[in-house]
C-alpha positions as a LaTeX table, in Angstrom:
\begin{tabular}{lrrr}
\hline
Residue & $x$ (\AA) & $y$ (\AA) & $z$ (\AA) \\
\hline
Met1 & $-20.87$ & 8.50 & 13.02 \\
Asn2 & $-22.08$ & 9.77 & 9.65 \\
Arg3 & $-23.32$ & 7.33 & 7.04 \\
Ser4 & $-20.29$ & 7.73 & 4.82 \\
Leu5 & $-17.87$ & 6.86 & 7.60 \\
Tyr6 & $-20.11$ & 3.97 & 8.67 \\
Tyr7 & $-19.70$ & 2.42 & 5.22 \\
His8 & $-15.93$ & 2.79 & 5.54 \\
Trp9 & $-16.14$ & 0.36 & 8.46 \\
Ile10 & $-18.71$ & $-2.09$ & 7.11 \\
Ile11 & $-18.16$ & $-2.58$ & 3.38 \\
Pro12 & $-14.46$ & $-3.62$ & 3.31 \\
Leu13 & $-14.87$ & $-6.50$ & 5.78 \\
Pro14 & $-17.12$ & $-8.84$ & 3.73 \\
Leu15 & $-15.07$ & $-8.01$ & 0.65 \\
Leu16 & $-11.93$ & $-9.06$ & 2.51 \\
Leu17 & $-13.49$ & $-12.32$ & 3.70 \\
Ile18 & $-14.84$ & $-13.20$ & 0.25 \\
Ala19 & $-11.51$ & $-12.44$ & $-1.41$ \\
Thr20 & $-9.65$ & $-14.48$ & 1.23 \\
Tyr21 & $-11.97$ & $-17.42$ & 0.66 \\
Leu22 & $-11.39$ & $-17.29$ & $-3.11$ \\
Leu23 & $-7.65$ & $-16.69$ & $-2.98$ \\
Asp24 & $-6.61$ & $-18.87$ & $-0.05$ \\
Gly25 & $-9.52$ & $-21.28$ & 0.28 \\
Arg26 & $-10.31$ & $-21.93$ & $-3.39$ \\
Gly27 & $-6.75$ & $-21.81$ & $-4.66$ \\
Phe28 & $-6.66$ & $-18.60$ & $-6.71$ \\
Asp29 & $-3.48$ & $-17.63$ & $-4.86$ \\
Leu30 & $-1.83$ & $-20.74$ & $-6.24$ \\
Gln31 & $-3.20$ & $-20.27$ & $-9.73$ \\
Leu32 & $-1.79$ & $-16.75$ & $-9.92$ \\
Ala33 & 1.56 & $-17.81$ & $-8.43$ \\
Asp34 & 1.67 & $-20.80$ & $-10.83$ \\
Ala35 & 1.17 & $-18.45$ & $-13.78$ \\
Ile36 & 3.92 & $-16.08$ & $-12.59$ \\
Tyr37 & 6.28 & $-18.98$ & $-11.86$ \\
Ala38 & 5.67 & $-20.49$ & $-15.30$ \\
Phe39 & 6.13 & $-17.09$ & $-16.96$ \\
Glu40 & 9.57 & $-16.88$ & $-15.36$ \\
Gly41 & 10.53 & $-20.31$ & $-16.68$ \\
Asp42 & 9.57 & $-22.40$ & $-13.64$ \\
Ser43 & 12.00 & $-20.48$ & $-11.49$ \\
Trp44 & 11.97 & $-17.16$ & $-9.64$ \\
Asn45 & 14.25 & $-15.54$ & $-12.18$ \\
Phe46 & 13.16 & $-12.05$ & $-11.14$ \\
Lys47 & 14.03 & $-12.62$ & $-7.48$ \\
Ser48 & 17.34 & $-10.78$ & $-7.81$ \\
Ser49 & 16.50 & $-8.57$ & $-10.77$ \\
Trp50 & 17.79 & $-5.00$ & $-10.71$ \\
Leu51 & 14.34 & $-3.51$ & $-11.25$ \\
Leu52 & 12.43 & $-5.54$ & $-8.66$ \\
Glu53 & 15.04 & $-5.99$ & $-5.96$ \\
Thr54 & 17.17 & $-2.85$ & $-6.24$ \\
Val55 & 14.79 & $-0.21$ & $-7.59$ \\
Ile56 & 11.38 & $-1.24$ & $-6.24$ \\
His57 & 12.31 & $-3.20$ & $-3.12$ \\
Lys58 & 15.36 & $-1.38$ & $-1.76$ \\
Gly59 & 14.53 & 1.93 & $-3.45$ \\
Gly60 & 10.93 & 1.63 & $-2.27$ \\
Arg61 & 12.09 & 1.48 & 1.33 \\
Ile62 & 14.07 & 4.67 & 0.80 \\
Leu63 & 11.04 & 6.34 & $-0.78$ \\
Val64 & 8.83 & 5.45 & 2.18 \\
Gly65 & 11.48 & 6.79 & 4.54 \\
Val66 & 11.60 & 10.07 & 2.58 \\
Leu67 & 7.81 & 10.36 & 2.70 \\
Ile68 & 7.85 & 9.86 & 6.47 \\
Leu69 & 10.55 & 12.52 & 6.84 \\
Leu70 & 8.52 & 14.93 & 4.69 \\
Asn71 & 5.50 & 14.24 & 6.88 \\
Leu72 & 7.61 & 14.84 & 9.99 \\
Gly73 & 8.99 & 18.05 & 8.51 \\
Ala74 & 5.51 & 19.29 & 7.65 \\
Leu75 & 4.38 & 18.53 & 11.20 \\
Ala76 & 7.36 & 20.41 & 12.66 \\
Ser77 & 6.53 & 23.41 & 10.45 \\
Thr78 & 3.17 & 23.79 & 12.22 \\
Trp79 & 5.11 & 25.21 & 15.19 \\
Leu80 & 7.03 & 27.59 & 12.93 \\
Ser81 & 4.41 & 28.81 & 10.49 \\
Gln82 & 1.06 & 30.35 & 11.33 \\
Arg83 & $-0.25$ & 29.19 & 7.97 \\
Met84 & 0.57 & 25.55 & 8.73 \\
Arg85 & $-0.79$ & 25.53 & 12.28 \\
Pro86 & $-4.35$ & 24.42 & 11.33 \\
Tyr87 & $-2.88$ & 21.24 & 9.82 \\
Arg88 & $-1.10$ & 20.13 & 13.01 \\
Ala89 & $-3.67$ & 17.61 & 14.21 \\
Gly90 & $-4.07$ & 16.07 & 10.75 \\
Leu91 & $-0.34$ & 15.80 & 10.10 \\
Gly92 & 0.17 & 14.25 & 13.53 \\
Tyr93 & $-2.57$ & 11.75 & 12.78 \\
Leu94 & $-1.06$ & 10.95 & 9.37 \\
Leu95 & 2.40 & 10.32 & 10.78 \\
Ala96 & 1.05 & 8.15 & 13.60 \\
Ala97 & $-1.24$ & 6.14 & 11.32 \\
Val98 & 1.57 & 5.36 & 8.86 \\
Ile99 & 4.10 & 4.39 & 11.53 \\
Ile100 & 1.60 & 2.29 & 13.51 \\
Ser101 & 0.55 & 0.48 & 10.33 \\
Leu102 & 4.16 & $-0.33$ & 9.46 \\
Leu103 & 4.95 & $-1.51$ & 12.99 \\
Leu104 & 1.76 & $-3.56$ & 13.17 \\
Ile105 & 2.50 & $-5.36$ & 9.91 \\
Ser106 & 6.08 & $-6.02$ & 10.98 \\
Gly107 & 4.94 & $-7.33$ & 14.35 \\
Leu108 & 2.34 & $-9.63$ & 12.83 \\
Lys109 & 4.93 & $-11.08$ & 10.44 \\
Gly110 & 6.90 & $-12.14$ & 13.49 \\
Ile111 & 4.06 & $-14.14$ & 15.05 \\
Thr112 & 2.02 & $-15.52$ & 12.13 \\
His113 & 4.90 & $-17.62$ & 10.69 \\
Ile114 & 3.42 & $-17.95$ & 7.20 \\
Ala115 & 5.74 & $-19.04$ & 4.41 \\
Cys116 & 6.52 & $-17.28$ & 1.15 \\
Pro117 & 5.78 & $-18.93$ & $-2.20$ \\
Trp118 & 9.51 & $-19.54$ & $-2.73$ \\
Asp119 & 9.52 & $-21.67$ & 0.45 \\
Phe120 & 7.17 & $-24.30$ & $-0.99$ \\
Gln121 & 8.20 & $-27.43$ & $-2.88$ \\
Arg122 & 5.74 & $-26.42$ & $-5.58$ \\
Tyr123 & 8.06 & $-23.51$ & $-6.39$ \\
Gly124 & 11.46 & $-25.01$ & $-5.68$ \\
Gly125 & 11.46 & $-24.74$ & $-1.87$ \\
Asp126 & 11.44 & $-27.41$ & 0.80 \\
Gln127 & 8.02 & $-27.01$ & 2.47 \\
Leu128 & 4.68 & $-28.57$ & 1.63 \\
Tyr129 & 2.05 & $-26.00$ & 0.72 \\
Ala130 & $-0.81$ & $-25.37$ & 3.13 \\
Pro131 & $-3.42$ & $-22.59$ & 3.12 \\
Ile132 & $-2.80$ & $-19.62$ & 5.38 \\
Met133 & $-5.47$ & $-20.53$ & 7.90 \\
Asn134 & $-3.99$ & $-24.03$ & 8.31 \\
Thr135 & $-0.54$ & $-22.75$ & 9.27 \\
Leu136 & $-1.35$ & $-19.50$ & 11.08 \\
Phe137 & 0.68 & $-18.94$ & 14.28 \\
Gly138 & 2.77 & $-22.03$ & 13.73 \\
Ser139 & 6.27 & $-22.68$ & 15.02 \\
Ser140 & 8.11 & $-21.95$ & 11.79 \\
Thr141 & 10.62 & $-19.09$ & 11.56 \\
Val142 & 9.36 & $-17.74$ & 8.23 \\
Arg143 & 7.96 & $-14.18$ & 8.15 \\
Cys144 & 5.89 & $-13.67$ & 5.00 \\
Phe145 & 2.41 & $-12.71$ & 6.19 \\
Pro146 & 1.17 & $-10.02$ & 6.02 \\
Ala147 & 3.18 & $-8.47$ & 3.19 \\
Gly148 & 5.75 & $-6.12$ & 4.68 \\
His149 & 6.97 & $-4.27$ & 1.60 \\
Ala150 & 3.44 & $-3.56$ & 0.34 \\
Ser151 & 2.67 & $-1.93$ & 3.68 \\
Gly152 & 5.05 & 0.87 & 2.72 \\
Gly153 & 2.50 & 1.90 & 0.12 \\
Tyr154 & $-0.78$ & 0.86 & 1.71 \\
Ala155 & 0.02 & 2.60 & 5.00 \\
Trp156 & $-0.54$ & 5.87 & 3.14 \\
Val157 & $-4.27$ & 5.20 & 2.81 \\
Ala158 & $-4.27$ & 7.50 & 5.84 \\
Leu159 & $-3.79$ & 10.31 & 3.30 \\
Tyr160 & $-7.37$ & 9.68 & 2.21 \\
Phe161 & $-8.64$ & 10.49 & 5.69 \\
Phe162 & $-6.26$ & 13.44 & 6.02 \\
Cys163 & $-7.75$ & 14.89 & 2.85 \\
Arg164 & $-11.26$ & 14.31 & 4.15 \\
Leu165 & $-10.41$ & 16.81 & 6.87 \\
Tyr166 & $-8.68$ & 19.49 & 4.83 \\
Lys167 & $-8.96$ & 18.91 & 1.08 \\
Pro168 & $-11.93$ & 16.64 & 0.31 \\
Gln169 & $-11.52$ & 17.23 & $-3.41$ \\
Trp170 & $-8.12$ & 15.50 & $-3.20$ \\
Arg171 & $-9.22$ & 12.49 & $-1.18$ \\
Met172 & $-9.67$ & 10.10 & $-4.13$ \\
Ala173 & $-6.35$ & 11.16 & $-5.64$ \\
Ala174 & $-4.71$ & 10.48 & $-2.26$ \\
Leu175 & $-6.37$ & 7.08 & $-2.04$ \\
Ser176 & $-5.31$ & 6.26 & $-5.61$ \\
Phe177 & $-1.72$ & 7.22 & $-4.82$ \\
Ser178 & $-1.53$ & 4.90 & $-1.81$ \\
Leu179 & $-3.24$ & 2.02 & $-3.61$ \\
Leu180 & $-1.03$ & 2.30 & $-6.68$ \\
Leu181 & 2.12 & 2.52 & $-4.55$ \\
Gly182 & 1.05 & $-0.50$ & $-2.50$ \\
Met183 & 0.17 & $-2.45$ & $-5.65$ \\
Ala184 & 3.53 & $-1.63$ & $-7.24$ \\
Phe185 & 5.38 & $-2.82$ & $-4.14$ \\
Gly186 & 3.13 & $-5.87$ & $-3.77$ \\
Leu187 & 3.26 & $-7.02$ & $-7.38$ \\
Ser188 & 7.04 & $-6.67$ & $-7.47$ \\
Gln189 & 7.27 & $-9.00$ & $-4.49$ \\
Gln190 & 4.85 & $-11.48$ & $-6.06$ \\
Phe191 & 7.07 & $-11.64$ & $-9.14$ \\
Arg192 & 10.05 & $-12.26$ & $-6.86$ \\
Gly193 & 8.21 & $-15.17$ & $-5.20$ \\
Ala194 & 7.98 & $-13.42$ & $-1.83$ \\
His195 & 4.20 & $-13.20$ & $-1.43$ \\
Phe196 & 0.82 & $-14.42$ & $-2.57$ \\
Leu197 & $-1.86$ & $-11.92$ & $-3.54$ \\
Ser198 & $-3.80$ & $-12.65$ & $-0.33$ \\
His199 & $-0.79$ & $-11.49$ & 1.71 \\
Asp200 & $-1.04$ & $-8.07$ & 0.07 \\
Leu201 & $-4.80$ & $-7.98$ & 0.48 \\
Trp202 & $-4.52$ & $-8.48$ & 4.24 \\
Thr203 & $-1.84$ & $-5.82$ & 4.44 \\
Leu204 & $-4.18$ & $-3.36$ & 2.74 \\
Ala205 & $-7.02$ & $-4.28$ & 5.09 \\
Ile206 & $-4.86$ & $-3.87$ & 8.21 \\
Cys207 & $-3.55$ & $-0.49$ & 7.02 \\
Trp208 & $-7.06$ & 0.66 & 6.11 \\
Tyr209 & $-8.61$ & $-0.21$ & 9.45 \\
Thr210 & $-5.64$ & 1.20 & 11.36 \\
Ala211 & $-6.02$ & 4.54 & 9.57 \\
Leu212 & $-9.81$ & 4.44 & 9.91 \\
Ala213 & $-9.71$ & 3.66 & 13.64 \\
Gly214 & $-7.30$ & 6.53 & 14.28 \\
Tyr215 & $-9.39$ & 8.92 & 12.22 \\
His216 & $-12.58$ & 7.96 & 14.01 \\
Trp217 & $-10.99$ & 8.15 & 17.45 \\
Leu218 & $-9.37$ & 11.55 & 16.91 \\
Phe219 & $-11.88$ & 13.30 & 14.68 \\
Arg220 & $-15.23$ & 11.63 & 15.30 \\
His221 & $-16.74$ & 14.92 & 16.49 \\
Arg222 & $-15.17$ & 16.99 & 13.76 \\
Thr223 & $-16.95$ & 17.77 & 10.51 \\
Ala224 & $-14.98$ & 17.21 & 7.32 \\
Ala225 & $-14.05$ & 20.31 & 5.34 \\
Pro226 & $-16.75$ & 21.42 & 2.88 \\
\hline
\end{tabular}
């Protein structure tokens, strides 16, 4: 493993743990949610807003579906076009990394049973607040951790690794695209009361390591494009 790829594995983990400690353990999640809740007049007034619910939430799902179909179409074209054939392995990796990330996040939501901010009495719900680590894998039926909608953006961090193979000069633009899309989806859900910031952070971490593991497994002996 080259040094650059080694740092892709090592550096994010302590950053994730430190951020989790500050957000979940030291209460910065609550402080941010308190500020958003107060801004909306001590109610989740944006929960059903046209912009957040219809455009970003529902429309965002459609956008992610379109991106997956474009990826699938590009992969199919590698059997039809000689020019596209060299991209087959990378496009297959990209499609698999995105879909696995989305399925993994969805599956984890079903077993972690972490509540949304709007579920807590602090924000008009009926549950007492408890940090994530105190309620992880409980018996509740809530499904708010990790952040599902944000995964539709963060799953595309795999584009960064795709570009490392074929277009290294585009890799930071690809990473910026996925991060900005994930942040847009994540922030919209925070303003609706659906997630804390730490939920989005863990979604990003899971998507990152899923894409990284696939890249390392498939292309560990391959040199990135010059």
